[in-house]
C-alpha positions as CSV (number, residue, x, y, z in Angstrom):
1,M,-5.1,-74.1,6.7
2,D,-5.1,-78.1,6.5
3,L,-2.7,-78.7,3.5
4,H,-2.1,-82.8,4.3
5,V,-2.8,-85.0,0.7
6,E,-3.5,-88.7,1.3
7,F,-2.8,-91.3,-1.2
8,P,-3.5,-94.6,-1.2
9,R,-1.4,-97.2,0.7
10,G,-1.4,-94.8,3.5
11,L,1.0,-92.7,2.4
12,T,0.4,-89.0,3.7
13,L,2.0,-85.6,3.1
14,A,1.9,-82.5,5.1
15,N,1.7,-80.5,1.7
16,P,1.6,-80.8,-1.5
17,V,4.8,-80.2,-2.5
18,I,7.6,-82.4,-3.2
19,A,11.3,-81.9,-4.4
20,A,11.7,-83.4,-7.9
21,S,13.6,-86.3,-8.3
22,G,17.0,-85.5,-10.2
23,T,17.1,-81.8,-9.1
24,F,17.5,-82.3,-5.7
25,G,20.1,-85.0,-5.2
26,F,19.5,-87.2,-2.3
27,G,18.9,-84.4,0.2
28,P,22.2,-83.2,1.6
29,E,22.9,-81.0,-1.5
30,Y,20.0,-78.4,-0.6
31,S,20.0,-79.0,3.3
32,R,22.2,-75.8,3.8
33,Y,19.6,-73.5,1.8
34,V,16.2,-75.5,2.4
35,D,13.9,-76.2,5.3
36,V,14.2,-79.9,4.2
37,G,11.7,-81.0,7.0
38,A,8.8,-78.5,5.9
39,L,8.8,-80.2,2.4
40,G,5.6,-82.5,1.7
41,G,8.0,-85.3,0.4
42,I,11.5,-85.8,-1.7
43,S,12.0,-87.7,-4.4
44,V,15.5,-88.6,-4.5
45,K,17.7,-88.9,-7.6
46,G,17.3,-92.2,-9.6
47,V,18.6,-95.3,-7.9
48,S,19.5,-98.2,-10.0
49,P,20.6,-102.2,-8.8
50,K,24.4,-101.2,-9.6
51,G,26.3,-97.6,-10.1
52,W,25.7,-95.8,-13.0
53,D,28.5,-93.4,-14.7
54,G,26.0,-91.6,-16.7
55,N,27.0,-89.7,-20.1
56,P,29.8,-88.0,-20.9
57,P,30.5,-84.0,-20.5
58,P,28.8,-81.6,-21.2
59,R,26.0,-82.4,-19.1
60,V,23.7,-79.3,-18.7
61,W,22.8,-76.6,-21.5
62,E,20.6,-73.4,-20.6
63,T,18.2,-72.2,-23.2
64,P,15.4,-69.9,-22.9
65,M,13.1,-70.4,-20.4
66,G,14.5,-73.8,-19.3
67,L,17.4,-76.1,-19.1
68,L,18.8,-79.1,-21.1
69,N,19.8,-81.8,-19.3
70,S,21.8,-85.1,-20.4
71,I,23.1,-86.6,-17.0
72,G,22.6,-90.2,-17.9
73,L,21.1,-91.1,-14.6
74,Q,24.4,-91.2,-12.7
75,N,24.1,-93.0,-9.2
76,P,25.7,-95.0,-7.0
77,G,23.0,-97.8,-6.7
78,V,20.6,-98.8,-4.2
79,D,23.1,-100.3,-1.5
80,V,25.0,-97.0,-1.4
81,F,22.0,-95.0,-1.1
82,I,20.8,-97.2,1.5
83,Q,24.0,-97.3,3.3
84,E,25.0,-93.5,2.6
85,D,21.8,-91.4,2.2
86,L,19.1,-92.8,4.0
87,P,20.4,-92.3,7.2
88,F,20.4,-88.5,6.8
89,L,16.9,-88.7,5.2
90,R,15.7,-90.7,8.3
91,Q,16.2,-87.4,10.6
92,Y,13.2,-85.8,8.5
93,P,9.0,-85.6,8.8
94,T,9.4,-85.2,5.2
95,K,8.2,-88.5,3.2
96,V,10.8,-89.8,0.9
97,I,10.2,-91.4,-2.6
98,V,12.9,-93.0,-3.8
99,N,13.0,-92.6,-7.9
100,I,14.0,-96.4,-9.2
101,I,15.7,-97.1,-12.7
102,G,16.7,-100.0,-14.5
103,H,17.7,-101.2,-17.8
104,T,15.4,-104.5,-17.8
105,V,12.1,-105.1,-16.1
106,E,14.1,-107.5,-13.9
107,E,16.4,-104.7,-12.6
108,Y,13.5,-102.4,-11.6
109,R,12.1,-105.4,-9.6
110,Q,15.7,-105.8,-7.8
111,V,15.9,-102.3,-7.0
112,A,11.9,-102.3,-5.7
113,E,12.3,-105.4,-4.0
114,R,15.7,-104.1,-1.9
115,L,13.7,-101.0,-0.5
116,N,10.6,-102.8,0.2
117,G,10.2,-102.4,4.3
118,L,13.1,-100.4,5.1
119,D,12.5,-97.7,7.5
120,G,12.5,-94.2,6.1
121,V,11.1,-95.5,2.6
122,H,7.9,-94.3,2.1
123,A,7.0,-94.6,-1.6
124,L,8.3,-95.7,-5.0
125,E,8.5,-93.5,-8.4
126,V,9.0,-95.8,-11.3
127,N,11.2,-93.6,-14.0
128,I,10.1,-95.9,-17.3
129,S,12.2,-93.3,-19.5
130,C,15.2,-96.0,-19.1
131,P,16.0,-98.0,-22.6
132,N,14.4,-101.3,-22.3
133,I,18.0,-103.4,-23.5
134,K,16.0,-106.2,-24.6
135,Q,13.9,-104.4,-27.0
136,G,16.6,-102.5,-29.1
137,G,16.7,-99.6,-26.5
138,M,13.1,-98.2,-26.7
139,S,12.3,-96.7,-23.7
140,F,9.6,-98.5,-21.4
141,G,7.2,-95.4,-21.3
142,Q,7.1,-95.6,-25.4
143,D,5.0,-98.7,-25.0
144,P,2.2,-99.5,-22.6
145,D,2.6,-103.4,-22.6
146,Q,6.5,-102.6,-21.7
147,A,5.4,-100.3,-19.2
148,F,2.5,-102.6,-17.8
149,A,5.7,-105.4,-17.5
150,V,7.5,-103.4,-15.5
151,M,4.9,-101.7,-13.3
152,Q,3.5,-105.6,-12.7
153,A,7.4,-106.4,-11.9
154,V,7.3,-103.6,-9.4
155,R,4.1,-104.6,-7.7
156,G,5.0,-108.0,-7.4
157,A,8.1,-107.0,-5.4
158,T,6.9,-104.2,-2.9
159,D,3.9,-103.1,-0.5
160,L,4.9,-99.6,-0.7
161,P,3.1,-97.0,-2.7
162,V,4.0,-96.8,-6.0
163,M,3.8,-94.1,-8.7
164,V,5.0,-94.2,-12.2
165,K,6.7,-91.4,-13.9
166,L,5.0,-90.9,-17.7
167,S,7.3,-89.5,-20.4
168,P,5.9,-86.5,-22.3
169,N,7.8,-88.2,-25.8
170,V,5.1,-90.5,-26.7
171,T,1.3,-89.3,-28.8
172,F,-0.7,-90.4,-25.9
173,P,0.4,-90.4,-22.6
174,G,-3.0,-91.2,-21.4
175,L,-2.4,-95.0,-22.6
176,I,0.5,-95.6,-20.9
177,A,-1.0,-93.9,-17.9
178,Q,-4.2,-96.9,-18.2
179,A,-1.6,-99.4,-18.7
180,V,0.3,-99.0,-15.2
181,E,-3.0,-98.0,-13.4
182,A,-4.3,-101.7,-14.9
183,A,-0.4,-103.1,-13.5
184,G,-1.3,-102.0,-10.0
185,A,0.0,-98.3,-9.6
186,D,-1.3,-96.5,-7.0
187,M,-0.3,-93.1,-8.6
188,I,0.8,-91.6,-11.4
189,S,3.7,-88.4,-11.7
190,A,3.7,-86.3,-15.1
191,I,5.7,-85.4,-16.5
192,N,9.1,-86.1,-16.9
193,T,11.5,-84.2,-19.5
194,V,11.2,-83.3,-22.9
195,V,13.6,-84.5,-25.5
196,G,15.7,-81.5,-27.1
197,L,18.9,-80.6,-28.8
198,A,21.0,-77.5,-28.6
199,I,23.7,-77.1,-31.3
200,D,27.5,-75.3,-30.0
201,I,28.1,-73.2,-32.6
202,D,31.6,-72.7,-31.9
203,R,32.2,-76.2,-32.1
204,R,30.0,-77.1,-34.7
205,R,28.2,-79.8,-33.0
206,P,25.7,-80.8,-30.6
207,A,26.1,-79.2,-27.4
208,L,25.4,-81.9,-24.9
209,G,27.8,-84.7,-24.5
210,G,24.9,-87.1,-24.9
211,V,23.9,-85.2,-27.9
212,T,20.2,-84.8,-26.8
213,G,18.6,-83.8,-23.1
214,G,15.9,-83.6,-21.2
215,L,14.3,-80.2,-21.3
216,S,12.9,-79.0,-17.9
217,G,11.8,-75.5,-16.8
218,P,9.2,-73.0,-17.6
219,A,9.2,-73.9,-21.1
220,I,7.6,-77.0,-20.5
221,K,4.7,-75.8,-18.6
222,P,2.0,-75.6,-20.8
223,V,3.0,-79.5,-22.5
224,A,2.9,-80.8,-18.8
225,L,-0.2,-78.9,-17.6
226,R,-2.0,-80.5,-20.9
227,I,-0.8,-84.2,-20.0
228,V,-1.6,-83.6,-16.7
229,Y,-5.6,-82.6,-17.2
230,E,-5.6,-85.1,-20.2
231,V,-4.4,-88.1,-17.5
232,A,-6.7,-87.2,-14.7
233,Q,-9.7,-87.7,-16.3
234,Q,-8.4,-91.1,-17.8
235,V,-7.5,-93.1,-14.9
236,R,-8.9,-93.3,-11.4
237,I,-5.5,-93.0,-9.1
238,P,-4.2,-89.7,-8.3
239,V,-2.0,-87.6,-10.7
240,I,1.0,-85.8,-9.0
241,G,2.2,-82.7,-11.4
242,M,5.2,-81.0,-12.3
243,G,6.7,-79.5,-15.3
244,G,8.1,-75.5,-15.1
245,I,6.5,-74.8,-11.7
246,Q,8.3,-71.5,-10.5
247,K,5.6,-69.9,-8.3
248,T,2.6,-70.6,-5.9
249,E,0.1,-69.7,-8.6
250,D,1.2,-72.3,-10.7
251,V,0.9,-74.9,-8.3
252,L,-2.7,-73.9,-8.5
253,E,-2.8,-74.4,-11.7
254,F,-1.7,-77.8,-11.9
255,L,-4.0,-78.8,-8.9
256,M,-7.2,-77.2,-10.6
257,A,-5.9,-79.2,-14.2
258,G,-6.2,-82.6,-11.8
259,A,-3.2,-82.8,-9.9
260,S,-3.3,-83.8,-6.1
261,A,0.1,-82.9,-5.3
262,V,3.0,-81.2,-7.5
263,M,6.8,-81.8,-7.7
264,V,9.3,-78.9,-8.2
265,G,12.6,-79.1,-9.4
266,T,14.6,-76.8,-12.1
267,I,13.5,-73.5,-10.3
268,T,15.9,-74.7,-7.3
269,F,18.7,-74.1,-9.1
270,Q,18.1,-70.2,-9.2
271,H,16.3,-70.3,-5.8
272,P,16.7,-73.4,-3.7
273,D,14.2,-72.2,-1.2
274,R,11.6,-71.7,-3.6
275,M,9.6,-74.7,-2.4
276,N,9.7,-73.4,1.3
277,Q,8.2,-70.0,-0.3
278,I,5.5,-71.5,-2.0
279,I,4.5,-73.6,1.4
280,N,4.5,-70.9,2.9
281,Q,2.6,-68.8,0.6
282,L,0.2,-71.5,0.0
283,P,-2.8,-71.0,2.1
284,E,-3.2,-67.0,1.7
285,V,-3.0,-67.8,-2.1
286,M,-5.6,-70.1,-1.9
287,R,-7.8,-67.6,0.4
288,S,-7.3,-64.9,-2.1
289,R,-8.9,-66.9,-4.7
290,G,-11.8,-68.1,-2.5
291,F,-10.7,-71.5,-1.7
292,S,-10.6,-73.0,2.4
293,S,-8.9,-76.4,1.6
294,L,-7.1,-78.1,-1.0
295,Q,-9.9,-80.3,-2.1
296,E,-11.9,-77.6,-3.6
297,I,-9.0,-76.9,-5.9
298,I,-8.2,-80.4,-7.1
299,G,-9.8,-80.7,-10.7
300,A,-11.5,-77.4,-10.5
301,A,-10.7,-76.6,-14.2
302,L,-11.8,-80.4,-15.5
303,P,-14.8,-80.8,-17.4
304,G,-17.9,-80.9,-15.1
305,K,-16.3,-78.9,-12.8
306,A,-15.0,-75.7,-14.0
307,D,-17.5,-72.9,-14.0
308,N,-17.3,-71.9,-17.9
309,T,-18.6,-74.5,-20.4
310,A,-16.1,-77.1,-20.8
311,E,-15.0,-78.9,-24.1
312,E,-16.3,-82.4,-24.6
313,E,-13.9,-84.9,-23.1
314,V,-11.3,-86.7,-25.8
315,S,-11.1,-90.2,-25.4
316,Y,-8.0,-91.8,-27.0
317,E,-9.2,-95.6,-26.4
318,S,-9.7,-97.7,-29.6
């Protein structure tokens, strides 16, 4: 069965399964356990203009059906990524998506410009959950105007396909999606982690060194599906869904909710080869439910396409 997925600006994936940013490192970390070349894509760990130290430990804390992390986007910087990590990734046919981060709009632009035109870099994923220092630390992804400014700067610095990763920690994610679409985004990826807190009752203080952290894993899947479902109806560009995917049937849920592809993350801490298993099982799971192509699945549960009567679409536009 043909599983390839086509995105704007000539980005084509062999299949719709992408390693999510932050859980797969830069590739070598999993290469002993995963057939890297069989993946549709890899979204690498966030890359900034210069190296970031990240947050103090503890950095991870297991929760029921999930995982809190407070890594703080530690990374060695874009130059080290290009020199040390990109050569490894170039060995594979898998498409490389570089997740880019910055403290200011200018820093996002710098990273995008540095990566533009490099062999082995196929797309960018703009992480707009970073704090805007000039605006007092508010996340870029919480304000449509700030999100627009970041995407506009990135669009002016690169010819690569660009997706913007939405934060779920806002009231109306669709407004942010519409803002970055207007600024030139080619795709949306949704969702990033949900802000949460755990308490270490023995130490009588927050469990994580950074106090709050990002919740991922199966606990957030209903939230992720809801946002993908809404955003897919509010933008014209493709959506890539993620959040709590554990098995092949989960992938079908996200596709039916309007995603064109998915990213898989936290489950790989328990089962490193789960993405390969999903890719191998996907054709049979599709056939067992009467599908012969991905296009038949994408958006199948959206209003107007679902077999059952759908509720009227809710609009958040003022």
